[in-house]
C-alpha positions in Angstrom: 0.0 0.0 0.0 1.6 3.2 -1.1 -1.4 5.6 -0.9 -3.6 6.9 2.0 -6.8 6.3 0.1 -7.9 3.6 -2.4 -8.5 4.9 -6.0 -11.9 3.9 -7.3 -12.9 4.5 -11.0 -16.2 3.4 -12.6 -15.6 1.5 -15.8 -18.8 2.4 -17.7 -19.2 -0.6 -20.0 -22.3 0.9 -21.4 -25.3 -0.8 -19.5 -22.9 -3.0 -17.5 -20.4 -5.9 -17.8 -23.1 -8.5 -17.8 -23.9 -9.7 -21.3 -27.6 -9.4 -20.2 -27.1 -6.0 -18.6 -29.9 -4.5 -20.7 -32.4 -7.0 -19.2 -31.1 -6.2 -15.7 -31.0 -2.6 -16.1 -34.8 -1.8 -16.8 -33.7 0.9 -19.2 -35.0 1.5 -22.8 -32.9 -0.1 -25.7 -31.8 3.3 -26.8 -30.4 4.4 -23.4 -26.7 4.4 -24.6 -27.5 6.3 -27.6 -28.1 9.4 -25.5 -25.7 11.7 -23.7 -28.2 12.0 -20.8 -27.6 8.4 -19.8 -23.8 8.8 -19.6 -24.2 12.3 -17.8 -26.5 10.7 -15.1 -23.9 7.8 -14.5 -21.2 10.6 -14.1 -23.4 12.4 -11.6 -24.0 9.2 -9.5 -20.3 8.5 -9.5 -19.5 12.0 -8.4 -22.2 11.8 -5.6 -20.0 8.8 -4.3 -16.7 11.0 -4.8 -15.3 8.3 -7.1 -12.1 9.2 -8.8 -12.8 8.8 -12.4 -15.3 7.8 -15.2 -13.5 5.2 -17.4 -14.6 4.4 -21.0 -13.4 1.4 -23.1 -13.5 1.5 -26.9 -13.4 -0.8 -29.8 -12.9 1.0 -33.1 -14.7 -1.7 -35.2 -18.1 -1.4 -36.9 -20.4 -2.4 -34.2 -23.7 -4.2 -33.9 -26.8 -2.1 -34.2 -27.7 -1.1 -30.6 -31.3 -1.8 -31.4 -30.4 -5.4 -32.3 -28.1 -5.9 -29.3 -29.4 -3.4 -26.8 -27.0 -1.6 -24.6 -24.0 -1.7 -26.8 -21.7 1.4 -27.4 -23.2 3.8 -29.9 -21.4 7.0 -29.2 -17.7 7.9 -29.7 -15.8 7.9 -26.4 -14.4 11.5 -26.2 -17.8 12.9 -27.2 -19.2 11.0 -24.2 -16.5 12.3 -21.9 -17.1 15.9 -23.0 -20.8 15.3 -22.1 -19.8 13.9 -18.6 -17.4 16.8 -18.1 -20.2 19.3 -18.5 -22.5 17.4 -16.1 -19.8 17.1 -13.3 -17.3 19.2 -11.6 -14.7 16.8 -10.0 -14.9 13.4 -11.6 -11.9 12.3 -13.6 -12.5 11.5 -17.3 -10.5 8.5 -18.8 -11.0 7.5 -22.4 -9.6 4.6 -24.3 -8.3 5.1 -27.8 -6.2 2.8 -29.9 -2.5 3.4 -30.8 -3.0 1.1 -33.7 -5.9 2.9 -35.3 -5.5 6.6 -34.5 -3.2 9.5 -35.4 -1.0 10.7 -32.5 -1.0 14.4 -33.4 -4.8 14.4 -33.6 -5.3 12.4 -30.5 -2.9 14.6 -28.5 -4.8 17.7 -29.5 -8.2 16.0 -28.7 -7.2 14.9 -25.2 -5.4 18.2 -24.4 -8.4 20.0 -25.5 -10.6 17.9 -23.2 -8.2 18.5 -20.4 -8.5 22.3 -20.8 -12.2 22.2 -21.1 -12.6 19.9 -17.9 -10.2 22.0 -15.8 -7.5 19.2 -15.7 -9.6 16.0 -15.3 -8.6 14.1 -18.5 -6.6 10.8 -19.0 -5.9 8.7 -22.1 -6.0 4.9 -21.8 -3.5 3.8 -24.4 -4.3 0.4 -25.9 -3.1 -1.5 -29.0 -6.3 -3.2 -30.2 -6.3 -6.9 -31.0 -9.9 -7.2 -32.4 -9.5 -8.4 -36.0 -12.8 -6.5 -36.9 -11.1 -3.3 -36.1 -8.6 -3.7 -39.0 -11.3 -4.2 -41.5 -12.8 -0.9 -40.3 -9.6 0.7 -41.5 -9.0 -1.1 -44.7 -6.7 -3.8 -43.5 -7.2 -7.6 -44.3 -5.4 -8.4 -41.0 -4.3 -6.5 -37.9 -0.5 -5.8 -37.5 1.1 -8.5 -35.3 1.5 -8.0 -31.6 5.3 -6.9 -31.8 4.5 -4.4 -34.5 1.4 -3.1 -32.5 3.7 -2.6 -29.5 6.5 -0.9 -31.3 3.9 1.5 -32.9 2.4 2.0 -29.3 5.8 2.9 -27.9 6.4 5.5 -30.7 2.9 6.8 -30.5 2.9 7.4 -26.7 6.3 9.0 -26.9 5.1 11.4 -29.6 1.9 12.3 -27.7 3.9 12.9 -24.5 6.4 15.0 -26.4 3.6 17.2 -27.9 1.9 17.6 -24.5 5.1 18.5 -22.7 6.2 21.0 -25.5 2.7 22.6 -25.0 3.8 23.6 -21.5 6.9 25.7 -22.6 6.1 26.3 -26.2 9.1 24.6 -27.9 8.7 22.8 -31.1 9.2 18.9 -31.1 10.8 16.9 -33.8 9.9 13.1 -33.8 10.8 10.7 -36.7 10.9 6.9 -36.6 9.5 3.9 -38.6 6.0 5.0 -37.8 5.7 8.7 -37.4 7.4 12.0 -38.7 6.0 15.1 -36.9 7.5 18.6 -36.2 6.0 21.6 -34.5 3.6 22.4 -31.8 0.0 21.9 -30.8 -2.1 25.1 -30.9 -2.7 24.9 -27.2 -0.8 25.7 -24.0 -0.4 23.4 -21.1 -3.6 22.5 -19.3 -4.5 23.0 -15.5 -2.7 19.7 -14.7 0.0 20.3 -17.2 -1.2 17.7 -19.6 -3.6 14.7 -19.4 -2.5 11.5 -17.6 -1.6 8.2 -19.4 -3.4 5.1 -18.5 -2.6 1.7 -19.9 -4.5 -1.5 -20.2 -2.7 -4.6 -21.2 -1.2 -7.5 -19.2 1.2 -8.9 -21.7 4.9 -8.6 -21.1 5.1 -5.8 -23.7 2.0 -4.1 -22.1 3.6 -4.3 -18.7 6.8 -2.7 -19.9 5.0 0.1 -21.7 3.0 0.8 -18.5 6.0 0.9 -16.3 7.9 3.3 -18.7 5.1 5.7 -19.4 1.7 5.2 -17.6 0.3 6.9 -14.6 -2.1 4.2 -14.0 -2.5 0.5 -15.2 -5.8 -1.3 -15.7 -4.9 -4.9 -14.8 -6.8 -8.3 -14.9 -5.6 -10.5 -12.1 -7.9 -13.1 -10.3 -5.8 -14.1 -7.2 -4.0 -12.0 -4.7 -0.6 -13.8 -5.3 -0.9 -12.9 -9.1 -2.0 -9.3 -8.2 0.9 -8.9 -5.9 3.4 -10.0 -8.6 1.9 -7.9 -11.3 1.9 -4.8 -9.0 5.5 -5.3 -8.1 6.6 -6.0 -11.7 5.2 -2.7 -13.1 6.5 -0.7 -10.1 10.0 -2.1 -10.8 9.9 -1.3 -14.4 8.8 2.3 -13.5 11.8 2.6 -11.1 14.2 1.2 -13.8 13.2 4.0 -16.0 13.9 6.6 -13.2 10.3 7.2 -12.3 8.9 7.3 -8.8 6.9 4.2 -7.9 4.0 6.3 -6.9 3.7 7.8 -10.4 2.0 4.5 -11.5 -1.1 3.4 -9.8 -2.1 -0.3 -10.3 -5.8 -0.7 -10.7 -7.1 -4.3 -11.2 -10.7 -4.7 -12.6 -13.3 -5.7 -10.0 -16.7 -7.0 -11.2 -19.3 -6.3 -8.6 -22.6 -8.1 -8.1 -24.0 -6.7 -4.9 -27.0 -7.5 -2.8 -28.1 -6.4 0.7 -27.6 -10.0 1.8 -25.5 -12.8 0.3 -28.7 -14.6 -0.8 -29.8 -11.4 -2.6 -26.5 -11.1 -4.3 -26.5 -14.8 -5.4 -30.0 -14.4 -6.8 -29.1 -11.4 -8.8 -26.1 -13.4 -10.3 -28.3 -16.5 -10.9 -30.9 -14.4 -12.7 -28.2 -13.1 -15.0 -26.8 -16.5 -15.8 -30.2 -17.9 -16.6 -30.9 -15.0 -19.0 -27.3 -15.4 -20.6 -27.3 -19.3 -21.0 -24.4 -21.8 -20.9 -23.6 -21.6 -24.5 -22.9 -17.9 -24.4 -20.8 -18.3 -21.3 -18.7 -21.0 -23.0 -18.2 -18.9 -26.0 -16.9 -15.9 -24.0 -14.5 -17.9 -21.9 -13.4 -19.9 -25.0 -12.6 -16.7 -26.8 -10.4 -15.6 -23.9 -8.6 -18.9 -23.8 -8.3 -19.3 -27.6 -10.3 -22.6 -27.6 -13.8 -23.7 -28.7 -15.1 -24.9 -25.2 -18.3 -26.3 -26.8 -16.4 -29.4 -27.7 -15.6 -30.5 -24.2 -18.0 -32.2 -21.7 -19.0 -29.5 -19.1 -19.0 -31.8 -16.1 -15.8 -33.6 -16.8 -12.5 -32.4 -15.2 -11.2 -29.1 -16.9 -9.3 -30.1 -20.2 -5.6 -29.5 -19.3 -4.8 -28.9 -23.0 -6.8 -25.7 -23.1 -4.2 -24.3 -20.6 -1.2 -25.3 -22.8 1.1 -22.5 -24.1 0.1 -20.9 -27.4 2.1 -22.0 -30.4 2.6 -18.4 -31.4 1.7 -15.7 -28.8 2.6 -13.1 -31.3 -0.3 -14.1 -33.6 -2.9 -14.5 -30.8 -6.0 -12.4 -31.7 -7.4 -11.9 -28.3 -6.0 -10.3 -25.0 -2.8 -12.2 -24.1 -3.0 -10.6 -20.5 -6.6 -11.9 -20.0 -5.5 -15.4 -21.2 -2.4 -15.6 -19.1 -4.4 -14.5 -15.9 -7.1 -17.1 -16.6 -4.5 -19.9 -17.3 -2.8 -19.2 -14.0 -6.0 -19.0 -12.0 -7.7 -22.1 -13.5 -4.4 -24.0 -13.2 -4.3 -23.1 -9.5 -7.9 -24.5 -9.1 -6.9 -27.8 -10.7 -3.8 -28.1 -8.6 -6.0 -27.9 -5.5 -8.8 -30.0 -6.9 -8.2 -32.4 -9.8 -11.9 -32.8 -10.1 -12.5 -29.1 -11.0 -14.8 -29.1 -14.1 -15.3 -26.9 -17.0 -18.7 -26.0 -15.5 -16.9 -24.9 -12.3 -14.6 -22.7 -14.4 -17.5 -21.2 -16.3 -19.3 -20.4 -13.1 -16.2 -18.9 -11.5 -14.3 -17.2 -14.5 -17.0 -16.8 -17.2 -18.4 -13.6 -18.7 -16.0 -10.7 -17.8 -12.4 -11.5 -17.8 -11.8 -9.9 -14.4 -12.1 -10.9 -10.8 -15.6 -11.0 -9.5 -17.1 -10.5 -6.1 -20.7 -11.6 -5.5 -21.8 -10.5 -2.1 -22.9 -7.9 0.4 -21.5 -4.3 0.6 -19.4 -5.4 3.5 -17.9 -8.2 1.5 -17.1 -6.0 -1.4 -15.4 -3.5 0.9 -13.4 -6.4 2.6 -12.0 -7.5 -0.7 -11.0 -3.9 -1.8 -9.4 -3.4 1.7 -7.5 -6.8 1.5 -5.9 -6.1 -1.9 -5.1 -2.4 -1.1 -3.5 -3.2 2.3 -1.6 -6.2 1.0 0.0 -4.1 -1.7 -1.7 -5.8 -4.7 -3.7 -2.7 -5.8 -3.7 1.1 -5.4 -7.3 1.0 -6.3 -9.8 -0.6 -8.7 -11.6 -0.1 -11.9 -15.1 -1.1 -10.8 -17.3 -2.9 -13.2 -20.9 -3.3 -12.0 -23.0 -6.1 -13.5 -25.6 -3.6 -14.5 -26.1 0.2 -14.5 -27.5 2.2 -12.8 -28.5 -0.1 -9.9 -25.0 -1.7 -9.6 -23.3 1.7 -9.3 -26.0 3.2 -7.0 -25.7 0.4 -4.4 -21.8 0.8 -4.5 -22.1 4.5 -3.9 -24.7 4.3 -1.3 -23.7 1.2 0.6 -20.0 0.2 -0.1 -18.5 3.8 -0.1 -19.8 4.6 3.5 -18.0 1.4 4.7 -14.8 2.3 3.0 -15.0 5.8 4.6 -15.6 4.5 8.1 -12.5 2.3 7.6 -10.5 5.4 6.6 -9.9 4.0 3.1 -11.8 6.5 1.1 -12.4 10.3 0.9 -15.5 12.0 2.3 -15.3 14.8 -0.2 -13.1 15.9 -3.1 -10.1 17.9 -1.9 -8.0 18.1 -5.1 -8.7 20.0 -8.2 -7.1 17.9 -11.0 -7.0 14.2 -11.6 -3.0 14.3 -11.4 -3.3 15.7 -7.8 -6.0 13.1 -6.9 -3.9 10.2 -8.1 -0.9 11.7 -6.4 1.2 11.9 -9.6 4.2 14.2 -9.9 3.9 17.5 -11.5 4.0 17.4 -15.4 7.4 18.1 -16.9 8.0 20.4 -19.9 10.1 19.4 -22.9 11.3 15.9 -23.2 13.2 14.2 -26.1 10.7 12.7 -28.5 
């Protein structure tokens, strides 16, 4: 634990992390096509003094939200601008791909948001593995993992150079295999100097990029030992690059299914699983593990071959970080219980890719406190099963418990997101 208070972001996965979030939400099919919906989620989060509003992105042609209700329909920085206008303190973290964007345009877009929000913006840099995204940009196949991460390194360096140059007004010059840029953005430094950098990706390349450049890392670890290992690894990378360990916050994802009693929480989860169905659960878990799980008997011991090393991790078209976390967690279960079945794994690890807590507000607070005090997390990216109820119960019932334990703020004290995360002051010029 390196901070006085836990960091709590709300990851707004449209209507919720559950594949059946729309049915659980009670909202109209078109809810996520309106700015009012996201503005209201922002206001609820700010009522709970949460740190930031976090948005994922997938730059592929998406399903019609009227066919698959509750899916993303609006572009993320437009949503963040709407939430900025509806709130006064809440941080604004947006995901945009380094594979399918332009660094100069992105640097100007996020620095503009940082000015307009009074220093509350952060960019979550991801490399995008979804093959459908490449087709949206005229490619027949995505660049391989190594190429995506080389481009990401160059992209982030150029964005940071432009932001730092905005502070003192010196031109930058950046030229490498991916980009050739000279000059300045038409903006001065923002109230927090420049936006923060967030990184989401648990592969070895992702952890290195995070330790070198990020101010926060969105991780996916299922067990406390894995969380401790990931936390220390990224902090050590930061230190090797001459950065304070406190300049990068480790924020695992945490799926919450909360009820006033354990029975109520379990019933909420059971209802979601019945609506979803086993076939869909197998499909989601199988995608993360790179295997078709429908070919295996669900009540037999979990098939060991599914956990075998990939022939070519560089060619894997899903999240390597998700897969490595799952392989480790399921392997641990099999070591303790050789009779652990595929059905057991679906029940425990299906539909989400992140650690899940199903329980009372007290139990949710317990798991947050345990990981924070153990040094496995500086905070969490919270993912309720469904909005708005999953966020409301967290704000109204979990936050007060964390405050009584001295783990969370009673009111906002800092102005900018940089100050709230405890990140060092932004530097001016840096070599691009």
